[in-house]
Biotite code that builds the C-alpha atoms (Angstrom):
import biotite.structure as struc

atoms = struc.array([
    struc.Atom([17.919, -3.999, -7.950], chain_id="A", res_id=1, res_name="MET", atom_name="CA", element="C"),
    struc.Atom([17.284, -0.583, -6.397], chain_id="A", res_id=2, res_name="ASP", atom_name="CA", element="C"),
    struc.Atom([13.511, -0.306, -6.718], chain_id="A", res_id=3, res_name="LEU", atom_name="CA", element="C"),
    struc.Atom([10.565, -2.655, -7.156], chain_id="A", res_id=4, res_name="SER", atom_name="CA", element="C"),
    struc.Atom([7.167, -1.283, -8.043], chain_id="A", res_id=5, res_name="LEU", atom_name="CA", element="C"),
    struc.Atom([4.474, -3.780, -6.969], chain_id="A", res_id=6, res_name="VAL", atom_name="CA", element="C"),
    struc.Atom([0.915, -3.416, -8.287], chain_id="A", res_id=7, res_name="ILE", atom_name="CA", element="C"),
    struc.Atom([-1.801, -5.967, -7.404], chain_id="A", res_id=8, res_name="PRO", atom_name="CA", element="C"),
    struc.Atom([-4.553, -6.215, -10.041], chain_id="A", res_id=9, res_name="CYS", atom_name="CA", element="C"),
    struc.Atom([-7.973, -7.860, -9.989], chain_id="A", res_id=10, res_name="PHE", atom_name="CA", element="C"),
    struc.Atom([-10.335, -7.375, -12.933], chain_id="A", res_id=11, res_name="ASN", atom_name="CA", element="C"),
    struc.Atom([-8.565, -4.158, -13.920], chain_id="A", res_id=12, res_name="GLU", atom_name="CA", element="C"),
    struc.Atom([-8.834, -4.478, -17.700], chain_id="A", res_id=13, res_name="SER", atom_name="CA", element="C"),
    struc.Atom([-10.419, -1.021, -18.018], chain_id="A", res_id=14, res_name="ASP", atom_name="CA", element="C"),
    struc.Atom([-7.666, 0.769, -16.096], chain_id="A", res_id=15, res_name="SER", atom_name="CA", element="C"),
    struc.Atom([-4.587, -0.731, -17.752], chain_id="A", res_id=16, res_name="ILE", atom_name="CA", element="C"),
    struc.Atom([-4.273, 1.923, -20.471], chain_id="A", res_id=17, res_name="ASP", atom_name="CA", element="C"),
    struc.Atom([-4.121, 4.766, -17.948], chain_id="A", res_id=18, res_name="GLN", atom_name="CA", element="C"),
    struc.Atom([-1.718, 2.718, -15.792], chain_id="A", res_id=19, res_name="MET", atom_name="CA", element="C"),
    struc.Atom([0.640, 2.248, -18.719], chain_id="A", res_id=20, res_name="ARG", atom_name="CA", element="C"),
    struc.Atom([0.407, 5.920, -19.745], chain_id="A", res_id=21, res_name="ALA", atom_name="CA", element="C"),
    struc.Atom([1.234, 7.196, -16.259], chain_id="A", res_id=22, res_name="GLN", atom_name="CA", element="C"),
    struc.Atom([4.024, 4.688, -15.677], chain_id="A", res_id=23, res_name="LEU", atom_name="CA", element="C"),
    struc.Atom([5.552, 5.535, -19.064], chain_id="A", res_id=24, res_name="ASN", atom_name="CA", element="C"),
    struc.Atom([5.538, 9.200, -18.006], chain_id="A", res_id=25, res_name="ALA", atom_name="CA", element="C"),
    struc.Atom([7.760, 8.500, -14.967], chain_id="A", res_id=26, res_name="ILE", atom_name="CA", element="C"),
    struc.Atom([9.805, 5.671, -16.463], chain_id="A", res_id=27, res_name="ARG", atom_name="CA", element="C"),
    struc.Atom([12.752, 7.935, -17.481], chain_id="A", res_id=28, res_name="PRO", atom_name="CA", element="C"),
    struc.Atom([12.863, 9.503, -14.019], chain_id="A", res_id=29, res_name="GLU", atom_name="CA", element="C"),
    struc.Atom([12.861, 6.110, -12.292], chain_id="A", res_id=30, res_name="LEU", atom_name="CA", element="C"),
    struc.Atom([15.624, 4.896, -14.627], chain_id="A", res_id=31, res_name="ALA", atom_name="CA", element="C"),
    struc.Atom([17.684, 7.998, -13.829], chain_id="A", res_id=32, res_name="ARG", atom_name="CA", element="C"),
    struc.Atom([17.554, 7.119, -10.124], chain_id="A", res_id=33, res_name="ARG", atom_name="CA", element="C"),
    struc.Atom([18.795, 3.530, -10.538], chain_id="A", res_id=34, res_name="GLY", atom_name="CA", element="C"),
    struc.Atom([17.703, 0.044, -11.528], chain_id="A", res_id=35, res_name="SER", atom_name="CA", element="C"),
    struc.Atom([14.019, -0.732, -11.137], chain_id="A", res_id=36, res_name="PHE", atom_name="CA", element="C"),
    struc.Atom([11.523, -3.453, -11.915], chain_id="A", res_id=37, res_name="GLU", atom_name="CA", element="C"),
    struc.Atom([7.775, -3.683, -12.296], chain_id="A", res_id=38, res_name="LEU", atom_name="CA", element="C"),
    struc.Atom([6.025, -6.531, -10.442], chain_id="A", res_id=39, res_name="VAL", atom_name="CA", element="C"),
    struc.Atom([2.391, -7.015, -11.466], chain_id="A", res_id=40, res_name="LEU", atom_name="CA", element="C"),
    struc.Atom([0.175, -9.502, -9.651], chain_id="A", res_id=41, res_name="VAL", atom_name="CA", element="C"),
    struc.Atom([-2.980, -10.655, -11.396], chain_id="A", res_id=42, res_name="ASP", atom_name="CA", element="C"),
    struc.Atom([-5.071, -11.926, -8.495], chain_id="A", res_id=43, res_name="ASP", atom_name="CA", element="C"),
    struc.Atom([-7.200, -14.413, -10.410], chain_id="A", res_id=44, res_name="GLY", atom_name="CA", element="C"),
    struc.Atom([-8.981, -11.935, -12.663], chain_id="A", res_id=45, res_name="SER", atom_name="CA", element="C"),
    struc.Atom([-11.991, -13.243, -14.561], chain_id="A", res_id=46, res_name="THR", atom_name="CA", element="C"),
    struc.Atom([-11.627, -10.671, -17.324], chain_id="A", res_id=47, res_name="ASP", atom_name="CA", element="C"),
    struc.Atom([-8.659, -10.233, -19.692], chain_id="A", res_id=48, res_name="ASP", atom_name="CA", element="C"),
    struc.Atom([-6.471, -8.361, -17.187], chain_id="A", res_id=49, res_name="THR", atom_name="CA", element="C"),
    struc.Atom([-3.580, -10.834, -17.471], chain_id="A", res_id=50, res_name="TYR", atom_name="CA", element="C"),
    struc.Atom([-3.501, -10.772, -21.267], chain_id="A", res_id=51, res_name="GLU", atom_name="CA", element="C"),
    struc.Atom([-3.744, -6.971, -21.349], chain_id="A", res_id=52, res_name="ARG", atom_name="CA", element="C"),
    struc.Atom([-0.946, -6.571, -18.791], chain_id="A", res_id=53, res_name="LEU", atom_name="CA", element="C"),
    struc.Atom([1.310, -8.788, -20.901], chain_id="A", res_id=54, res_name="LYS", atom_name="CA", element="C"),
    struc.Atom([0.556, -6.753, -24.010], chain_id="A", res_id=55, res_name="ALA", atom_name="CA", element="C"),
    struc.Atom([0.805, -3.337, -22.330], chain_id="A", res_id=56, res_name="ALA", atom_name="CA", element="C"),
    struc.Atom([4.258, -3.928, -20.822], chain_id="A", res_id=57, res_name="PHE", atom_name="CA", element="C"),
    struc.Atom([5.743, -6.242, -23.451], chain_id="A", res_id=58, res_name="ALA", atom_name="CA", element="C"),
    struc.Atom([8.357, -3.611, -24.369], chain_id="A", res_id=59, res_name="ASP", atom_name="CA", element="C"),
    struc.Atom([9.471, -2.957, -20.781], chain_id="A", res_id=60, res_name="TRP", atom_name="CA", element="C"),
    struc.Atom([12.591, -4.489, -19.309], chain_id="A", res_id=61, res_name="GLU", atom_name="CA", element="C"),
    struc.Atom([12.511, -6.105, -15.882], chain_id="A", res_id=62, res_name="HIS", atom_name="CA", element="C"),
    struc.Atom([8.794, -6.862, -15.733], chain_id="A", res_id=63, res_name="VAL", atom_name="CA", element="C"),
    struc.Atom([7.346, -9.788, -13.804], chain_id="A", res_id=64, res_name="GLN", atom_name="CA", element="C"),
    struc.Atom([3.687, -10.731, -14.044], chain_id="A", res_id=65, res_name="ILE", atom_name="CA", element="C"),
    struc.Atom([2.626, -13.205, -11.352], chain_id="A", res_id=66, res_name="ALA", atom_name="CA", element="C"),
    struc.Atom([-0.761, -14.818, -11.634], chain_id="A", res_id=67, res_name="ARG", atom_name="CA", element="C"),
    struc.Atom([-3.098, -16.487, -9.142], chain_id="A", res_id=68, res_name="HIS", atom_name="CA", element="C"),
    struc.Atom([-5.298, -19.197, -10.608], chain_id="A", res_id=69, res_name="GLU", atom_name="CA", element="C"),
    struc.Atom([-8.195, -17.847, -8.524], chain_id="A", res_id=70, res_name="ARG", atom_name="CA", element="C"),
    struc.Atom([-8.912, -14.651, -6.639], chain_id="A", res_id=71, res_name="ASN", atom_name="CA", element="C"),
    struc.Atom([-7.186, -14.881, -3.233], chain_id="A", res_id=72, res_name="ARG", atom_name="CA", element="C"),
    struc.Atom([-7.584, -11.318, -1.991], chain_id="A", res_id=73, res_name="GLY", atom_name="CA", element="C"),
    struc.Atom([-5.298, -8.378, -1.337], chain_id="A", res_id=74, res_name="LEU", atom_name="CA", element="C"),
    struc.Atom([-3.274, -10.000, 1.447], chain_id="A", res_id=75, res_name="GLY", atom_name="CA", element="C"),
    struc.Atom([-2.261, -12.930, -0.746], chain_id="A", res_id=76, res_name="ALA", atom_name="CA", element="C"),
    struc.Atom([-1.623, -10.656, -3.734], chain_id="A", res_id=77, res_name="ALA", atom_name="CA", element="C"),
    struc.Atom([0.730, -8.517, -1.662], chain_id="A", res_id=78, res_name="LEU", atom_name="CA", element="C"),
    struc.Atom([2.609, -11.538, -0.336], chain_id="A", res_id=79, res_name="ARG", atom_name="CA", element="C"),
    struc.Atom([3.054, -12.786, -3.897], chain_id="A", res_id=80, res_name="THR", atom_name="CA", element="C"),
    struc.Atom([4.275, -9.350, -5.007], chain_id="A", res_id=81, res_name="GLY", atom_name="CA", element="C"),
    struc.Atom([6.743, -9.091, -2.126], chain_id="A", res_id=82, res_name="PHE", atom_name="CA", element="C"),
    struc.Atom([8.021, -12.606, -2.819], chain_id="A", res_id=83, res_name="ALA", atom_name="CA", element="C"),
    struc.Atom([8.873, -11.599, -6.398], chain_id="A", res_id=84, res_name="HIS", atom_name="CA", element="C"),
    struc.Atom([10.252, -8.128, -5.584], chain_id="A", res_id=85, res_name="ALA", atom_name="CA", element="C"),
    struc.Atom([14.061, -7.842, -5.612], chain_id="A", res_id=86, res_name="ARG", atom_name="CA", element="C"),
    struc.Atom([14.444, -4.123, -4.882], chain_id="A", res_id=87, res_name="GLY", atom_name="CA", element="C"),
    struc.Atom([15.966, -2.597, -1.769], chain_id="A", res_id=88, res_name="GLU", atom_name="CA", element="C"),
    struc.Atom([13.017, -0.192, -1.824], chain_id="A", res_id=89, res_name="VAL", atom_name="CA", element="C"),
    struc.Atom([9.571, -1.568, -2.607], chain_id="A", res_id=90, res_name="ILE", atom_name="CA", element="C"),
    struc.Atom([6.743, 0.727, -3.683], chain_id="A", res_id=91, res_name="VAL", atom_name="CA", element="C"),
    struc.Atom([3.217, -0.703, -3.533], chain_id="A", res_id=92, res_name="VAL", atom_name="CA", element="C"),
    struc.Atom([0.307, 1.125, -5.069], chain_id="A", res_id=93, res_name="THR", atom_name="CA", element="C"),
    struc.Atom([-3.257, 0.712, -6.285], chain_id="A", res_id=94, res_name="ASP", atom_name="CA", element="C"),
    struc.Atom([-3.797, -0.370, -9.868], chain_id="A", res_id=95, res_name="SER", atom_name="CA", element="C"),
    struc.Atom([-6.701, 2.020, -10.423], chain_id="A", res_id=96, res_name="ASP", atom_name="CA", element="C"),
    struc.Atom([-4.677, 5.214, -10.143], chain_id="A", res_id=97, res_name="GLY", atom_name="CA", element="C"),
    struc.Atom([-6.606, 6.582, -7.165], chain_id="A", res_id=98, res_name="THR", atom_name="CA", element="C"),
    struc.Atom([-3.201, 7.859, -6.135], chain_id="A", res_id=99, res_name="TYR", atom_name="CA", element="C"),
    struc.Atom([-1.600, 8.989, -9.419], chain_id="A", res_id=100, res_name="PRO", atom_name="CA", element="C"),
    struc.Atom([1.420, 6.898, -10.422], chain_id="A", res_id=101, res_name="PHE", atom_name="CA", element="C"),
    struc.Atom([3.107, 10.131, -11.500], chain_id="A", res_id=102, res_name="THR", atom_name="CA", element="C"),
    struc.Atom([3.598, 11.059, -7.818], chain_id="A", res_id=103, res_name="THR", atom_name="CA", element="C"),
    struc.Atom([5.926, 8.096, -7.176], chain_id="A", res_id=104, res_name="ILE", atom_name="CA", element="C"),
    struc.Atom([9.154, 10.137, -7.668], chain_id="A", res_id=105, res_name="PRO", atom_name="CA", element="C"),
    struc.Atom([7.936, 12.740, -5.146], chain_id="A", res_id=106, res_name="ALA", atom_name="CA", element="C"),
    struc.Atom([7.199, 9.970, -2.640], chain_id="A", res_id=107, res_name="MET", atom_name="CA", element="C"),
    struc.Atom([10.648, 8.445, -3.190], chain_id="A", res_id=108, res_name="LEU", atom_name="CA", element="C"),
    struc.Atom([12.235, 11.838, -2.479], chain_id="A", res_id=109, res_name="ASP", atom_name="CA", element="C"),
    struc.Atom([11.034, 11.416, 1.124], chain_id="A", res_id=110, res_name="MET", atom_name="CA", element="C"),
    struc.Atom([12.799, 8.033, 1.485], chain_id="A", res_id=111, res_name="MET", atom_name="CA", element="C"),
    struc.Atom([15.907, 9.533, 3.084], chain_id="A", res_id=112, res_name="THR", atom_name="CA", element="C"),
    struc.Atom([18.493, 7.188, 4.689], chain_id="A", res_id=113, res_name="PRO", atom_name="CA", element="C"),
    struc.Atom([16.882, 7.452, 8.135], chain_id="A", res_id=114, res_name="ASP", atom_name="CA", element="C"),
    struc.Atom([13.365, 6.609, 6.885], chain_id="A", res_id=115, res_name="VAL", atom_name="CA", element="C"),
    struc.Atom([11.972, 3.059, 6.697], chain_id="A", res_id=116, res_name="ASP", atom_name="CA", element="C"),
    struc.Atom([8.452, 3.697, 5.346], chain_id="A", res_id=117, res_name="ILE", atom_name="CA", element="C"),
    struc.Atom([6.882, 6.547, 3.411], chain_id="A", res_id=118, res_name="VAL", atom_name="CA", element="C"),
    struc.Atom([3.113, 6.219, 3.496], chain_id="A", res_id=119, res_name="THR", atom_name="CA", element="C"),
    struc.Atom([0.646, 8.250, 1.491], chain_id="A", res_id=120, res_name="SER", atom_name="CA", element="C"),
    struc.Atom([-1.773, 10.189, 3.638], chain_id="A", res_id=121, res_name="SER", atom_name="CA", element="C"),
    struc.Atom([-4.973, 11.657, 2.305], chain_id="A", res_id=122, res_name="ALA", atom_name="CA", element="C"),
    struc.Atom([-6.044, 12.565, 5.842], chain_id="A", res_id=123, res_name="TYR", atom_name="CA", element="C"),
    struc.Atom([-2.874, 14.520, 6.596], chain_id="A", res_id=124, res_name="HIS", atom_name="CA", element="C"),
    struc.Atom([-3.652, 18.245, 7.003], chain_id="A", res_id=125, res_name="PRO", atom_name="CA", element="C"),
    struc.Atom([-1.841, 18.863, 3.700], chain_id="A", res_id=126, res_name="GLN", atom_name="CA", element="C"),
    struc.Atom([-3.470, 15.896, 1.924], chain_id="A", res_id=127, res_name="GLY", atom_name="CA", element="C"),
    struc.Atom([-6.917, 15.742, 0.381], chain_id="A", res_id=128, res_name="GLY", atom_name="CA", element="C"),
    struc.Atom([-9.771, 13.757, -1.126], chain_id="A", res_id=129, res_name="VAL", atom_name="CA", element="C"),
    struc.Atom([-11.501, 14.313, -4.462], chain_id="A", res_id=130, res_name="GLU", atom_name="CA", element="C"),
    struc.Atom([-14.771, 12.675, -5.443], chain_id="A", res_id=131, res_name="GLY", atom_name="CA", element="C"),
    struc.Atom([-14.703, 9.745, -2.985], chain_id="A", res_id=132, res_name="VAL", atom_name="CA", element="C"),
    struc.Atom([-18.204, 8.931, -1.634], chain_id="A", res_id=133, res_name="PRO", atom_name="CA", element="C"),
    struc.Atom([-18.838, 10.260, 1.871], chain_id="A", res_id=134, res_name="ALA", atom_name="CA", element="C"),
    struc.Atom([-19.855, 6.865, 3.255], chain_id="A", res_id=135, res_name="TYR", atom_name="CA", element="C"),
    struc.Atom([-16.528, 5.342, 2.234], chain_id="A", res_id=136, res_name="ARG", atom_name="CA", element="C"),
    struc.Atom([-14.627, 8.207, 3.819], chain_id="A", res_id=137, res_name="LEU", atom_name="CA", element="C"),
    struc.Atom([-16.597, 7.761, 7.034], chain_id="A", res_id=138, res_name="LEU", atom_name="CA", element="C"),
    struc.Atom([-15.449, 4.162, 7.445], chain_id="A", res_id=139, res_name="PHE", atom_name="CA", element="C"),
    struc.Atom([-11.879, 4.800, 6.308], chain_id="A", res_id=140, res_name="SER", atom_name="CA", element="C"),
    struc.Atom([-11.343, 7.919, 8.408], chain_id="A", res_id=141, res_name="GLN", atom_name="CA", element="C"),
    struc.Atom([-13.023, 6.248, 11.392], chain_id="A", res_id=142, res_name="GLY", atom_name="CA", element="C"),
    struc.Atom([-10.675, 3.274, 11.153], chain_id="A", res_id=143, res_name="ALA", atom_name="CA", element="C"),
    struc.Atom([-7.608, 5.526, 10.938], chain_id="A", res_id=144, res_name="SER", atom_name="CA", element="C"),
    struc.Atom([-8.810, 7.554, 13.929], chain_id="A", res_id=145, res_name="LEU", atom_name="CA", element="C"),
    struc.Atom([-9.009, 4.419, 16.093], chain_id="A", res_id=146, res_name="ILE", atom_name="CA", element="C"),
    struc.Atom([-5.514, 3.347, 14.971], chain_id="A", res_id=147, res_name="TYR", atom_name="CA", element="C"),
    struc.Atom([-4.233, 6.831, 15.873], chain_id="A", res_id=148, res_name="ARG", atom_name="CA", element="C"),
    struc.Atom([-5.620, 6.402, 19.381], chain_id="A", res_id=149, res_name="LEU", atom_name="CA", element="C"),
    struc.Atom([-4.223, 2.891, 19.773], chain_id="A", res_id=150, res_name="LEU", atom_name="CA", element="C"),
    struc.Atom([-0.838, 3.209, 18.081], chain_id="A", res_id=151, res_name="VAL", atom_name="CA", element="C"),
    struc.Atom([0.503, 6.624, 17.116], chain_id="A", res_id=152, res_name="ASN", atom_name="CA", element="C"),
    struc.Atom([-1.491, 9.846, 16.907], chain_id="A", res_id=153, res_name="ARG", atom_name="CA", element="C"),
    struc.Atom([1.023, 11.477, 14.566], chain_id="A", res_id=154, res_name="HIS", atom_name="CA", element="C"),
    struc.Atom([0.061, 9.175, 11.686], chain_id="A", res_id=155, res_name="ILE", atom_name="CA", element="C"),
    struc.Atom([-3.156, 10.366, 10.042], chain_id="A", res_id=156, res_name="HIS", atom_name="CA", element="C"),
    struc.Atom([-3.865, 7.564, 7.512], chain_id="A", res_id=157, res_name="THR", atom_name="CA", element="C"),
    struc.Atom([-3.443, 3.858, 8.286], chain_id="A", res_id=158, res_name="TYR", atom_name="CA", element="C"),
    struc.Atom([-5.476, 2.368, 5.461], chain_id="A", res_id=159, res_name="THR", atom_name="CA", element="C"),
    struc.Atom([-3.622, 3.465, 2.300], chain_id="A", res_id=160, res_name="ALA", atom_name="CA", element="C"),
    struc.Atom([-1.941, 0.930, 0.040], chain_id="A", res_id=161, res_name="MET", atom_name="CA", element="C"),
    struc.Atom([0.302, 3.487, -1.650], chain_id="A", res_id=162, res_name="TYR", atom_name="CA", element="C"),
    struc.Atom([3.601, 3.283, 0.260], chain_id="A", res_id=163, res_name="ARG", atom_name="CA", element="C"),
    struc.Atom([7.354, 2.882, -0.100], chain_id="A", res_id=164, res_name="ALA", atom_name="CA", element="C"),
    struc.Atom([9.121, 0.360, 2.164], chain_id="A", res_id=165, res_name="TYR", atom_name="CA", element="C"),
    struc.Atom([12.702, -0.532, 2.889], chain_id="A", res_id=166, res_name="ARG", atom_name="CA", element="C"),
    struc.Atom([13.094, -4.220, 2.103], chain_id="A", res_id=167, res_name="ARG", atom_name="CA", element="C"),
    struc.Atom([14.084, -4.925, 5.712], chain_id="A", res_id=168, res_name="ARG", atom_name="CA", element="C"),
    struc.Atom([10.641, -3.794, 6.913], chain_id="A", res_id=169, res_name="VAL", atom_name="CA", element="C"),
    struc.Atom([8.828, -6.372, 4.804], chain_id="A", res_id=170, res_name="ILE", atom_name="CA", element="C"),
    struc.Atom([11.311, -9.069, 5.868], chain_id="A", res_id=171, res_name="GLU", atom_name="CA", element="C"),
    struc.Atom([10.976, -8.264, 9.583], chain_id="A", res_id=172, res_name="GLN", atom_name="CA", element="C"),
    struc.Atom([7.225, -7.547, 9.779], chain_id="A", res_id=173, res_name="VAL", atom_name="CA", element="C"),
    struc.Atom([5.750, -9.583, 6.917], chain_id="A", res_id=174, res_name="PRO", atom_name="CA", element="C"),
    struc.Atom([2.016, -9.279, 6.245], chain_id="A", res_id=175, res_name="PRO", atom_name="CA", element="C"),
    struc.Atom([-0.138, -12.151, 7.479], chain_id="A", res_id=176, res_name="THR", atom_name="CA", element="C"),
    struc.Atom([-3.739, -10.931, 7.325], chain_id="A", res_id=177, res_name="LEU", atom_name="CA", element="C"),
    struc.Atom([-6.162, -11.215, 4.420], chain_id="A", res_id=178, res_name="GLU", atom_name="CA", element="C"),
    struc.Atom([-8.076, -8.448, 2.679], chain_id="A", res_id=179, res_name="GLY", atom_name="CA", element="C"),
    struc.Atom([-7.653, -4.679, 2.897], chain_id="A", res_id=180, res_name="TYR", atom_name="CA", element="C"),
    struc.Atom([-6.815, -4.720, 6.630], chain_id="A", res_id=181, res_name="VAL", atom_name="CA", element="C"),
    struc.Atom([-3.386, -6.027, 5.653], chain_id="A", res_id=182, res_name="VAL", atom_name="CA", element="C"),
    struc.Atom([-2.283, -2.450, 4.928], chain_id="A", res_id=183, res_name="MET", atom_name="CA", element="C"),
    struc.Atom([-3.038, -1.384, 8.497], chain_id="A", res_id=184, res_name="ALA", atom_name="CA", element="C"),
    struc.Atom([-1.350, -4.545, 9.799], chain_id="A", res_id=185, res_name="GLU", atom_name="CA", element="C"),
    struc.Atom([1.956, -3.752, 8.067], chain_id="A", res_id=186, res_name="ILE", atom_name="CA", element="C"),
    struc.Atom([2.008, -0.143, 9.232], chain_id="A", res_id=187, res_name="LEU", atom_name="CA", element="C"),
    struc.Atom([0.959, -0.863, 12.826], chain_id="A", res_id=188, res_name="VAL", atom_name="CA", element="C"),
    struc.Atom([3.461, -3.683, 13.275], chain_id="A", res_id=189, res_name="ASN", atom_name="CA", element="C"),
    struc.Atom([6.241, -1.567, 11.741], chain_id="A", res_id=190, res_name="ALA", atom_name="CA", element="C"),
    struc.Atom([5.473, 1.311, 14.112], chain_id="A", res_id=191, res_name="LEU", atom_name="CA", element="C"),
    struc.Atom([5.361, -0.987, 17.131], chain_id="A", res_id=192, res_name="LEU", atom_name="CA", element="C"),
    struc.Atom([8.696, -2.478, 16.048], chain_id="A", res_id=193, res_name="ALA", atom_name="CA", element="C"),
    struc.Atom([10.238, 1.000, 16.067], chain_id="A", res_id=194, res_name="GLY", atom_name="CA", element="C"),
    struc.Atom([10.617, 1.656, 12.345], chain_id="A", res_id=195, res_name="TYR", atom_name="CA", element="C"),
    struc.Atom([10.750, 5.286, 11.228], chain_id="A", res_id=196, res_name="HIS", atom_name="CA", element="C"),
    struc.Atom([7.628, 6.280, 9.298], chain_id="A", res_id=197, res_name="VAL", atom_name="CA", element="C"),
    struc.Atom([6.936, 9.547, 7.483], chain_id="A", res_id=198, res_name="VAL", atom_name="CA", element="C"),
    struc.Atom([3.763, 10.605, 5.736], chain_id="A", res_id=199, res_name="GLU", atom_name="CA", element="C"),
    struc.Atom([3.537, 11.796, 2.140], chain_id="A", res_id=200, res_name="TYR", atom_name="CA", element="C"),
    struc.Atom([0.524, 14.133, 2.023], chain_id="A", res_id=201, res_name="PRO", atom_name="CA", element="C"),
    struc.Atom([-1.427, 12.966, -1.025], chain_id="A", res_id=202, res_name="ALA", atom_name="CA", element="C"),
    struc.Atom([-4.747, 13.502, -2.750], chain_id="A", res_id=203, res_name="VAL", atom_name="CA", element="C"),
    struc.Atom([-6.982, 10.416, -2.934], chain_id="A", res_id=204, res_name="LEU", atom_name="CA", element="C"),
    struc.Atom([-9.084, 10.423, -6.133], chain_id="A", res_id=205, res_name="HIS", atom_name="CA", element="C"),
    struc.Atom([-12.179, 8.457, -6.949], chain_id="A", res_id=206, res_name="VAL", atom_name="CA", element="C"),
    struc.Atom([-11.364, 5.757, -9.482], chain_id="A", res_id=207, res_name="ARG", atom_name="CA", element="C"),
    struc.Atom([-12.244, 6.660, -13.087], chain_id="A", res_id=208, res_name="LYS", atom_name="CA", element="C"),
    struc.Atom([-12.113, 3.169, -14.577], chain_id="A", res_id=209, res_name="PHE", atom_name="CA", element="C"),
    struc.Atom([-13.626, -0.117, -13.475], chain_id="A", res_id=210, res_name="GLY", atom_name="CA", element="C"),
    struc.Atom([-15.337, -0.768, -10.165], chain_id="A", res_id=211, res_name="GLN", atom_name="CA", element="C"),
    struc.Atom([-14.074, -0.769, -6.600], chain_id="A", res_id=212, res_name="SER", atom_name="CA", element="C"),
    struc.Atom([-13.586, -4.246, -5.129], chain_id="A", res_id=213, res_name="LYS", atom_name="CA", element="C"),
    struc.Atom([-13.924, -2.994, -1.550], chain_id="A", res_id=214, res_name="ALA", atom_name="CA", element="C"),
    struc.Atom([-16.692, -4.538, 0.588], chain_id="A", res_id=215, res_name="LYS", atom_name="CA", element="C"),
    struc.Atom([-17.196, -1.899, 3.247], chain_id="A", res_id=216, res_name="ILE", atom_name="CA", element="C"),
    struc.Atom([-18.837, -3.964, 5.992], chain_id="A", res_id=217, res_name="TRP", atom_name="CA", element="C"),
    struc.Atom([-16.440, -6.870, 5.579], chain_id="A", res_id=218, res_name="ARG", atom_name="CA", element="C"),
    struc.Atom([-13.468, -4.488, 5.699], chain_id="A", res_id=219, res_name="ILE", atom_name="CA", element="C"),
    struc.Atom([-14.871, -2.694, 8.758], chain_id="A", res_id=220, res_name="THR", atom_name="CA", element="C"),
    struc.Atom([-15.247, -5.959, 10.664], chain_id="A", res_id=221, res_name="LYS", atom_name="CA", element="C"),
    struc.Atom([-11.674, -6.981, 9.859], chain_id="A", res_id=222, res_name="SER", atom_name="CA", element="C"),
    struc.Atom([-10.366, -3.620, 11.105], chain_id="A", res_id=223, res_name="HIS", atom_name="CA", element="C"),
    struc.Atom([-12.361, -3.945, 14.336], chain_id="A", res_id=224, res_name="LEU", atom_name="CA", element="C"),
    struc.Atom([-10.931, -7.419, 14.952], chain_id="A", res_id=225, res_name="ARG", atom_name="CA", element="C"),
    struc.Atom([-7.394, -6.186, 14.346], chain_id="A", res_id=226, res_name="PHE", atom_name="CA", element="C"),
    struc.Atom([-7.922, -3.133, 16.546], chain_id="A", res_id=227, res_name="GLN", atom_name="CA", element="C"),
    struc.Atom([-9.176, -5.367, 19.349], chain_id="A", res_id=228, res_name="ALA", atom_name="CA", element="C"),
    struc.Atom([-5.993, -7.426, 18.925], chain_id="A", res_id=229, res_name="HIS", atom_name="CA", element="C"),
    struc.Atom([-3.869, -4.266, 19.214], chain_id="A", res_id=230, res_name="ILE", atom_name="CA", element="C"),
    struc.Atom([-5.758, -3.189, 22.348], chain_id="A", res_id=231, res_name="LEU", atom_name="CA", element="C"),
    struc.Atom([-5.166, -6.574, 23.991], chain_id="A", res_id=232, res_name="ARG", atom_name="CA", element="C"),
    struc.Atom([-1.496, -6.352, 23.015], chain_id="A", res_id=233, res_name="ARG", atom_name="CA", element="C"),
    struc.Atom([-1.225, -2.871, 24.533], chain_id="A", res_id=234, res_name="ARG", atom_name="CA", element="C"),
    struc.Atom([-2.962, -3.895, 27.736], chain_id="A", res_id=235, res_name="LEU", atom_name="CA", element="C"),
    struc.Atom([-0.760, -6.971, 28.082], chain_id="A", res_id=236, res_name="ALA", atom_name="CA", element="C"),
    struc.Atom([2.279, -4.729, 27.718], chain_id="A", res_id=237, res_name="GLY", atom_name="CA", element="C"),
    struc.Atom([1.026, -2.419, 30.439], chain_id="A", res_id=238, res_name="LEU", atom_name="CA", element="C"),
    struc.Atom([0.332, -5.318, 32.781], chain_id="A", res_id=239, res_name="LEU", atom_name="CA", element="C"),
    struc.Atom([3.854, -6.600, 32.299], chain_id="A", res_id=240, res_name="ARG", atom_name="CA", element="C"),
    struc.Atom([5.087, -3.047, 32.955], chain_id="A", res_id=241, res_name="ALA", atom_name="CA", element="C"),
    struc.Atom([7.339, -3.458, 29.936], chain_id="A", res_id=242, res_name="ALA", atom_name="CA", element="C"),
    struc.Atom([8.175, -0.386, 27.813], chain_id="A", res_id=243, res_name="PRO", atom_name="CA", element="C"),
    struc.Atom([6.465, -0.351, 24.422], chain_id="A", res_id=244, res_name="VAL", atom_name="CA", element="C"),
    struc.Atom([8.421, 1.292, 21.642], chain_id="A", res_id=245, res_name="THR", atom_name="CA", element="C"),
    struc.Atom([6.526, 3.293, 19.069], chain_id="A", res_id=246, res_name="THR", atom_name="CA", element="C"),
    struc.Atom([7.831, 4.351, 15.698], chain_id="A", res_id=247, res_name="GLY", atom_name="CA", element="C"),
    struc.Atom([9.384, 7.730, 15.184], chain_id="A", res_id=248, res_name="ARG", atom_name="CA", element="C"),
    struc.Atom([7.314, 10.080, 13.113], chain_id="A", res_id=249, res_name="VAL", atom_name="CA", element="C"),
    struc.Atom([8.195, 13.385, 11.568], chain_id="A", res_id=250, res_name="LYS", atom_name="CA", element="C"),
])
């Protein structure tokens, strides 16, 4: 399998029609590039997300729909998606289309042989944001700024889910944290392990269907804890006078 497209879903019944429409639009292009599969993870939805996913993609080949009996959060949903994914390249994206699915081929174009991760970046100088509430941007941009100071200043966005990974990255730096901070964990650990990361300047849109599941204060606290962990790790490295390798960034 060349490509796996992993999409975690939680109470996304209202957004499934637009998901199917956008994925159908790029389906021929993905097929032209090689074999691909769709891995959907229903993270214990309490609405009819699971039934609607089954109906919406019943005519697709190579579709897996994993289901949690109860909501376990984004970290667990990602681990389930990665466990089912068979592709050499794994694309993970939001189910609500805040980053349009139709941009996936353009992101994959940046996955050249020397690149290990392509990460979407709304805060890149060539990226953008449309309609997202200012208070949410404040927390998200603030978190990315601290990661830039602690890890690598050339990466502008650390909090996006929309990324493409080489399989080896997920195998070598598997996610362990729970909640939305897991996205920062994967990227930070990959950079510190020396993997080559490039940014795909993207426009982050406000979601048009359903409601955001993000709990700002809870997410902020988890980022602060992880950033404190990175700081301790950096300081320990300095005290040991051991070189710390950072990822290469274009």
